[in-house]
C-alpha positions as a Markdown table, in Angstrom:
| # | Residue | x | y | z |
|---|---|---|---|---|
| 1 | Unk | -40.5 | 113.5 | 141.5 |
| 2 | Unk | -37.9 | 114.4 | 143.9 |
| 3 | Unk | -38.5 | 115.8 | 147.0 |
| 4 | Unk | -36.0 | 118.1 | 148.8 |
| 5 | Unk | -33.2 | 116.7 | 150.6 |
| 6 | Unk | -33.6 | 112.8 | 150.5 |
| 7 | Unk | -37.0 | 112.4 | 150.6 |
| 8 | Unk | -38.0 | 110.0 | 147.8 |
| 9 | Unk | -38.0 | 109.3 | 143.9 |
| 10 | Unk | -40.5 | 107.7 | 142.3 |
| 11 | Unk | -40.9 | 106.9 | 138.7 |
| 12 | Unk | -44.2 | 105.8 | 137.2 |
| 13 | Unk | -45.6 | 105.3 | 134.0 |
| 14 | Unk | -45.6 | 108.6 | 133.0 |
| 15 | Unk | -42.3 | 109.3 | 134.8 |
| 16 | Unk | -38.9 | 110.5 | 132.9 |
| 17 | Unk | -36.4 | 107.5 | 133.6 |
| 18 | Unk | -36.7 | 105.8 | 130.6 |
| 19 | Unk | -33.6 | 103.8 | 130.8 |
| 20 | Unk | -35.1 | 101.3 | 133.0 |
| 21 | Unk | -38.7 | 100.6 | 131.2 |
| 22 | Unk | -39.0 | 97.5 | 133.4 |
| 23 | Unk | -39.1 | 99.5 | 136.3 |
| 24 | Unk | -40.9 | 102.6 | 134.5 |
| 25 | Unk | -44.3 | 100.3 | 134.4 |
| 26 | Unk | -43.6 | 99.0 | 137.9 |
| 27 | Unk | -43.5 | 101.9 | 139.6 |
| 28 | Unk | -39.7 | 102.3 | 141.7 |
| 29 | Unk | -39.9 | 104.1 | 144.8 |
| 30 | Unk | -36.6 | 104.8 | 146.6 |
| 31 | Unk | -37.5 | 106.4 | 149.9 |
| 32 | Unk | -35.2 | 107.6 | 152.4 |
| 33 | Unk | -37.4 | 109.0 | 154.7 |
| 34 | Unk | -36.9 | 106.1 | 157.2 |
| 35 | Unk | -33.6 | 108.3 | 159.0 |
| 36 | Unk | -32.2 | 106.6 | 162.3 |
| 37 | Unk | -34.8 | 108.1 | 165.0 |
| 38 | Unk | -31.0 | 109.4 | 166.9 |
| 39 | Unk | -28.9 | 109.9 | 164.4 |
| 40 | Unk | -30.4 | 111.9 | 161.3 |
| 41 | Unk | -27.0 | 111.6 | 159.4 |
| 42 | Unk | -27.7 | 107.7 | 159.4 |
| 43 | Unk | -29.9 | 107.4 | 156.6 |
| 44 | Unk | -31.8 | 104.0 | 155.9 |
| 45 | Unk | -33.3 | 103.7 | 152.7 |
| 46 | Unk | -35.7 | 101.2 | 151.2 |
| 47 | Unk | -36.6 | 100.0 | 147.7 |
| 48 | Unk | -39.9 | 99.6 | 146.5 |
| 49 | Unk | -40.7 | 97.8 | 143.4 |
| 50 | Unk | -44.0 | 97.2 | 142.7 |
| 51 | Unk | -43.2 | 93.3 | 141.1 |
| 52 | Unk | -42.0 | 89.9 | 142.4 |
| 53 | Unk | -39.3 | 89.2 | 140.0 |
| 54 | Unk | -38.3 | 92.8 | 138.7 |
| 55 | Unk | -34.9 | 94.3 | 137.9 |
| 56 | Unk | -34.3 | 95.6 | 141.2 |
| 57 | Unk | -32.4 | 93.4 | 143.6 |
| 58 | Unk | -31.0 | 95.2 | 146.8 |
| 59 | Unk | -28.1 | 94.4 | 149.1 |
| 60 | Unk | -27.3 | 95.3 | 152.7 |
| 61 | Unk | -24.4 | 97.8 | 153.3 |
| 62 | Unk | -21.8 | 95.1 | 154.0 |
| 63 | Unk | -22.6 | 93.6 | 150.5 |
| 64 | Unk | -20.6 | 95.5 | 148.8 |
| 65 | Unk | -18.3 | 93.4 | 146.9 |
| 66 | Unk | -20.9 | 90.3 | 146.6 |
| 67 | Unk | -23.3 | 92.9 | 144.8 |
| 68 | Unk | -20.6 | 93.8 | 142.6 |
| 69 | Unk | -19.4 | 90.1 | 142.0 |
| 70 | Unk | -23.0 | 89.2 | 141.7 |
| 71 | Unk | -23.7 | 91.6 | 138.5 |
| 72 | Unk | -20.3 | 90.7 | 137.3 |
| 73 | Unk | -21.9 | 87.5 | 136.5 |
| 74 | Unk | -24.2 | 88.6 | 134.0 |
| 75 | Unk | -24.1 | 89.1 | 130.1 |
| 76 | Unk | -23.7 | 92.6 | 129.1 |
| 77 | Unk | -22.1 | 95.7 | 130.1 |
| 78 | Unk | -21.7 | 96.9 | 133.7 |
| 79 | Unk | -21.6 | 100.2 | 135.6 |
| 80 | Unk | -21.1 | 100.3 | 139.1 |
| 81 | Unk | -21.6 | 104.2 | 140.6 |
| 82 | Unk | -19.6 | 105.4 | 143.6 |
| 83 | Unk | -19.8 | 108.9 | 144.5 |
| 84 | Unk | -15.7 | 109.3 | 144.9 |
| 85 | Unk | -12.9 | 108.9 | 142.7 |
| 86 | Unk | -10.8 | 107.4 | 145.0 |
| 87 | Unk | -13.4 | 104.9 | 146.1 |
| 88 | Unk | -14.1 | 103.6 | 142.5 |
| 89 | Unk | -10.2 | 103.3 | 141.8 |
| 90 | Unk | -10.1 | 101.0 | 145.5 |
| 91 | Unk | -13.2 | 98.9 | 145.0 |
| 92 | Unk | -12.1 | 98.1 | 141.4 |
| 93 | Unk | -8.9 | 96.8 | 142.7 |
| 94 | Unk | -11.0 | 94.5 | 145.5 |
| 95 | Unk | -12.7 | 93.4 | 142.3 |
| 96 | Unk | -9.6 | 91.9 | 140.7 |
| 97 | Unk | -10.0 | 92.6 | 137.6 |
| 98 | Unk | -14.5 | 91.7 | 137.1 |
| 99 | Unk | -14.2 | 95.4 | 136.4 |
| 100 | Unk | -11.9 | 98.5 | 135.5 |
| 101 | Unk | -12.2 | 101.8 | 137.0 |
| 102 | Unk | -13.1 | 104.9 | 134.8 |
| 103 | Unk | -11.0 | 107.9 | 134.6 |
| 104 | Unk | -12.3 | 111.8 | 135.0 |
| 105 | Unk | -11.8 | 113.2 | 131.7 |
| 106 | Unk | -9.1 | 115.7 | 132.9 |
| 107 | Unk | -7.3 | 112.8 | 134.3 |
| 108 | Unk | -5.3 | 114.3 | 136.8 |
| 109 | Unk | -3.8 | 111.4 | 137.9 |
| 110 | Unk | -1.8 | 111.2 | 134.4 |
| 111 | Unk | -0.6 | 114.6 | 134.6 |
| 112 | Unk | 0.7 | 113.9 | 138.2 |
| 113 | Unk | 2.3 | 110.8 | 137.7 |
| 114 | Unk | 3.9 | 112.7 | 133.9 |
| 115 | Unk | 5.4 | 115.6 | 136.3 |
| 116 | Unk | 6.3 | 113.0 | 139.0 |
| 117 | Unk | 8.2 | 111.0 | 136.0 |
| 118 | Unk | 9.7 | 113.5 | 134.4 |
| 119 | Unk | 11.3 | 115.4 | 137.4 |
| 120 | Unk | 12.8 | 112.6 | 139.1 |
| 121 | Unk | 16.5 | 111.4 | 137.8 |
| 122 | Unk | 18.3 | 108.4 | 138.3 |
| 123 | Unk | 16.8 | 105.5 | 140.8 |
| 124 | Unk | 14.0 | 108.2 | 141.9 |
| 125 | Unk | 12.6 | 107.9 | 138.4 |
| 126 | Unk | 13.0 | 103.8 | 138.8 |
| 127 | Unk | 10.8 | 104.7 | 141.8 |
| 128 | Unk | 7.9 | 106.5 | 140.2 |
| 129 | Unk | 7.5 | 103.8 | 137.3 |
| 130 | Unk | 6.8 | 101.2 | 140.1 |
| 131 | Unk | 4.4 | 103.6 | 141.8 |
| 132 | Unk | 2.5 | 104.4 | 138.8 |
| 133 | Unk | 2.5 | 100.9 | 137.8 |
| 134 | Unk | 1.4 | 99.7 | 141.4 |
| 135 | Unk | -1.5 | 102.2 | 141.0 |
| 136 | Unk | -2.7 | 100.7 | 137.8 |
| 137 | Unk | -2.6 | 97.4 | 138.9 |
| 138 | Unk | -2.1 | 94.4 | 141.3 |
| 139 | Unk | 0.6 | 92.5 | 142.8 |
| 140 | Unk | 3.3 | 95.0 | 141.6 |
| 141 | Unk | 3.6 | 96.5 | 144.9 |
| 142 | Unk | 4.3 | 92.7 | 146.5 |
| 143 | Unk | 6.3 | 91.4 | 143.7 |
| 144 | Unk | 8.9 | 94.2 | 143.3 |
| 145 | Unk | 8.8 | 95.5 | 147.0 |
| 146 | Unk | 12.6 | 94.3 | 147.6 |
| 147 | Unk | 13.5 | 96.1 | 144.3 |
| 148 | Unk | 11.9 | 99.6 | 145.2 |
| 149 | Unk | 13.7 | 99.0 | 148.5 |
| 150 | Unk | 16.9 | 98.8 | 146.9 |
| 151 | Unk | 15.9 | 101.7 | 144.6 |
| 152 | Unk | 15.6 | 103.7 | 147.7 |
| 153 | Unk | 19.3 | 102.8 | 148.6 |
| 154 | Unk | 20.2 | 103.7 | 145.1 |
| 155 | Unk | 21.2 | 100.6 | 144.4 |
| 156 | Unk | 20.0 | 97.6 | 142.3 |
| 157 | Unk | 19.0 | 94.5 | 144.0 |
| 158 | Unk | 19.3 | 90.9 | 141.9 |
| 159 | Unk | 16.7 | 88.5 | 143.4 |
| 160 | Unk | 17.1 | 84.5 | 142.7 |
| 161 | Unk | 13.4 | 84.7 | 141.0 |
| 162 | Unk | 14.2 | 84.1 | 137.4 |
| 163 | Unk | 11.2 | 86.0 | 136.0 |
| 164 | Unk | 11.9 | 89.6 | 137.8 |
| 165 | Unk | 15.3 | 89.8 | 135.7 |
| 166 | Unk | 13.8 | 91.5 | 132.3 |
| 167 | Unk | 11.8 | 94.0 | 134.9 |
| 168 | Unk | 14.9 | 94.6 | 137.0 |
| 169 | Unk | 17.5 | 95.3 | 133.8 |
| 170 | Unk | 14.3 | 97.5 | 132.4 |
| 171 | Unk | 14.1 | 99.3 | 135.9 |
| 172 | Unk | 18.5 | 99.5 | 135.5 |
| 173 | Unk | 17.9 | 101.2 | 132.1 |
| 174 | Unk | 15.5 | 104.0 | 133.1 |
| 175 | Unk | 17.6 | 104.9 | 136.2 |
| 176 | Unk | 20.8 | 105.2 | 133.7 |
| 177 | Unk | 19.1 | 107.0 | 131.4 |
| 178 | Unk | 18.8 | 110.8 | 130.6 |
| 179 | Unk | 16.2 | 110.4 | 128.1 |
| 180 | Unk | 12.8 | 108.9 | 129.1 |
| 181 | Unk | 12.4 | 106.3 | 126.1 |
| 182 | Unk | 13.1 | 103.7 | 128.9 |
| 183 | Unk | 10.2 | 104.4 | 130.7 |
| 184 | Unk | 7.4 | 102.7 | 128.3 |
| 185 | Unk | 9.6 | 99.6 | 128.2 |
| 186 | Unk | 10.2 | 99.6 | 132.1 |
| 187 | Unk | 6.0 | 99.4 | 132.3 |
| 188 | Unk | 5.6 | 96.7 | 129.5 |
| 189 | Unk | 7.7 | 94.6 | 131.3 |
| 190 | Unk | 6.0 | 95.3 | 134.7 |
| 191 | Unk | 2.5 | 94.4 | 133.1 |
| 192 | Unk | 4.4 | 91.0 | 132.2 |
| 193 | Unk | 5.9 | 90.1 | 135.5 |
| 194 | Unk | 2.6 | 88.1 | 137.0 |
| 195 | Unk | 0.2 | 86.5 | 135.1 |
| 196 | Unk | -2.1 | 86.5 | 138.2 |
| 197 | Unk | -1.7 | 90.4 | 138.2 |
| 198 | Unk | -4.9 | 92.6 | 136.9 |
| 199 | Unk | -4.9 | 95.8 | 135.2 |
| 200 | Unk | -7.6 | 97.5 | 137.0 |
| 201 | Unk | -6.8 | 101.2 | 135.8 |
| 202 | Unk | -6.5 | 100.2 | 132.4 |
| 203 | Unk | -7.5 | 103.5 | 130.7 |
| 204 | Unk | -5.0 | 105.2 | 133.1 |
| 205 | Unk | -1.9 | 102.9 | 132.2 |
| 206 | Unk | -2.8 | 103.3 | 128.1 |
| 207 | Unk | -3.0 | 106.7 | 128.2 |
| 208 | Unk | 0.7 | 107.2 | 130.0 |
| 209 | Unk | 1.9 | 104.6 | 127.0 |
| 210 | Unk | 0.2 | 107.1 | 124.5 |
| 211 | Unk | 2.1 | 109.9 | 126.6 |
| 212 | Unk | 5.3 | 108.8 | 126.5 |
| 213 | Unk | 4.7 | 108.0 | 122.7 |
| 214 | Unk | 3.8 | 111.2 | 121.7 |
| 215 | Unk | 6.2 | 112.9 | 123.9 |
| 216 | Unk | 9.2 | 110.3 | 121.9 |
| 217 | Unk | 7.8 | 111.5 | 118.9 |
| 218 | Unk | 7.8 | 115.4 | 119.7 |
| 219 | Unk | 11.0 | 115.7 | 122.1 |
| 220 | Unk | 9.9 | 119.4 | 122.4 |
| 221 | Unk | 7.1 | 118.6 | 124.5 |
| 222 | Unk | 7.1 | 117.8 | 128.3 |
| 223 | Unk | 5.9 | 114.4 | 129.5 |
| 224 | Unk | 2.9 | 116.6 | 131.3 |
| 225 | Unk | 2.5 | 118.6 | 128.3 |
| 226 | Unk | 2.0 | 115.4 | 125.9 |
| 227 | Unk | -0.2 | 113.7 | 128.8 |
| 228 | Unk | -2.3 | 116.8 | 128.4 |
| 229 | Unk | -3.0 | 116.4 | 124.6 |
| 230 | Unk | -3.5 | 113.1 | 124.9 |
| 231 | Unk | -6.4 | 113.6 | 127.4 |
| 232 | Unk | -7.7 | 117.1 | 124.8 |
| 233 | Unk | -7.6 | 114.5 | 121.8 |
| 234 | Unk | -9.8 | 112.1 | 123.8 |
| 235 | Unk | -12.5 | 115.0 | 125.2 |
| 236 | Unk | -12.5 | 116.5 | 121.5 |
| 237 | Unk | -13.1 | 113.3 | 119.6 |
| 238 | Unk | -14.5 | 110.9 | 122.5 |
| 239 | Unk | -12.7 | 108.0 | 124.1 |
| 240 | Unk | -13.6 | 104.4 | 124.6 |
| 241 | Unk | -15.6 | 103.7 | 127.4 |
| 242 | Unk | -15.0 | 100.1 | 129.3 |
| 243 | Unk | -17.9 | 98.1 | 129.0 |
| 244 | Unk | -17.4 | 97.0 | 132.7 |
| 245 | Unk | -16.9 | 99.6 | 134.8 |
| 246 | Unk | -16.7 | 101.2 | 138.3 |
| 247 | Unk | -17.2 | 105.1 | 137.6 |
| 248 | Unk | -19.0 | 108.1 | 138.5 |
| 249 | Unk | -22.6 | 109.5 | 137.9 |
| 250 | Unk | -20.5 | 113.0 | 136.2 |
| 251 | Unk | -18.2 | 110.3 | 134.0 |
| 252 | Unk | -21.2 | 108.1 | 132.9 |
| 253 | Unk | -24.1 | 110.9 | 132.5 |
| 254 | Unk | -25.7 | 110.2 | 129.0 |
| 255 | Unk | -24.5 | 106.5 | 128.7 |
| 256 | Unk | -26.5 | 103.2 | 129.2 |
| 257 | Unk | -25.6 | 100.1 | 130.4 |
| 258 | Unk | -27.3 | 96.9 | 130.7 |
| 259 | Unk | -26.5 | 96.2 | 134.6 |
| 260 | Unk | -26.3 | 99.0 | 137.1 |
| 261 | Unk | -24.9 | 98.7 | 140.6 |
| 262 | Unk | -25.5 | 101.8 | 142.7 |
| 263 | Unk | -23.4 | 102.2 | 146.0 |
| 264 | Unk | -23.1 | 105.3 | 148.6 |
| 265 | Unk | -26.8 | 106.3 | 148.9 |
| 266 | Unk | -26.4 | 106.2 | 152.8 |
| 267 | Unk | -23.9 | 107.3 | 155.3 |
| 268 | Unk | -22.8 | 110.8 | 156.2 |
| 269 | Unk | -24.1 | 113.4 | 153.8 |
| 270 | Unk | -20.3 | 113.9 | 151.9 |
| 271 | Unk | -20.2 | 110.5 | 151.2 |
| 272 | Unk | -23.3 | 109.7 | 149.7 |
| 273 | Unk | -25.0 | 110.6 | 146.6 |
| 274 | Unk | -26.6 | 113.9 | 145.7 |
| 275 | Unk | -30.4 | 113.4 | 144.5 |
| 276 | Unk | -29.3 | 114.3 | 141.2 |
| 277 | Unk | -26.4 | 111.9 | 141.6 |
| 278 | Unk | -29.0 | 109.6 | 142.5 |
| 279 | Unk | -30.9 | 109.8 | 139.8 |
| 280 | Unk | -28.3 | 109.6 | 137.0 |
| 281 | Unk | -27.1 | 106.2 | 139.1 |
| 282 | Unk | -30.6 | 104.9 | 139.1 |
| 283 | Unk | -31.3 | 105.1 | 135.4 |
| 284 | Unk | -28.0 | 104.2 | 133.9 |
| 285 | Unk | -29.0 | 100.5 | 133.6 |
| 286 | Unk | -31.5 | 98.9 | 130.7 |
| 287 | Unk | -31.9 | 95.6 | 132.2 |
| 288 | Unk | -31.5 | 95.4 | 135.7 |
| 289 | Unk | -30.7 | 97.7 | 138.6 |
| 290 | Unk | -28.9 | 96.3 | 142.0 |
| 291 | Unk | -29.0 | 98.6 | 145.1 |
| 292 | Unk | -26.4 | 98.6 | 147.8 |
| 293 | Unk | -28.5 | 100.5 | 151.4 |
């Protein structure tokens, strides 16, 4: 039963939340009726489960990262649910590899990155390659800060760090080449730059590699057109879903995971899940559910 607005969402033995059977038996109820008396936007949801050691765990609003790490320590697949894509990607970065971020089906980030890399020339293209890699993995901005500044000044900066030399050479080749063939090589060098770096947007990075390869196989395609074809192929034939991911309800509707962590259920209306999104989020976990409220 779902009340209008943020009233309550109840599950009982005759309810329709089969993805969490133990909660179904127990009678799970998430109430959103307890608003701050002076600020209706400050909703303080309470989770009620009629059992002592059931699958539902609650965390305070300031324990988002702790909740994710807590669940990441469990065996099995995990979905952490957020409202907005940018927040999902940012959280995956903060989790430092414990979970990766899922891309939207059309993957606008891939299309935009493909356009920017292709239209840039010389040193500017090398900068775009660095920026794209930095949007997918940790440590890149820090390790290549000096190199990027040099590229902005239209010069190649050599450092005393021998480990940087292969990456600098690859970026130099990108800058002096008219074609896009060196871009894949440069991205692969960046990935190997630091053993401590984590690819938290693995799907985006992988799809860029696929895009570059498709464009090289068919030079009549622009890089953006190749990116569109890569994503269209995934749309038609399905894509591999990471078994431990930070995502949004739209992307995981119909999928099941062993464990689910639901975020963004309180706060200003634009920042919190709608009742429909909340229903989807709460029904993704088959074994356990953690709610940050």
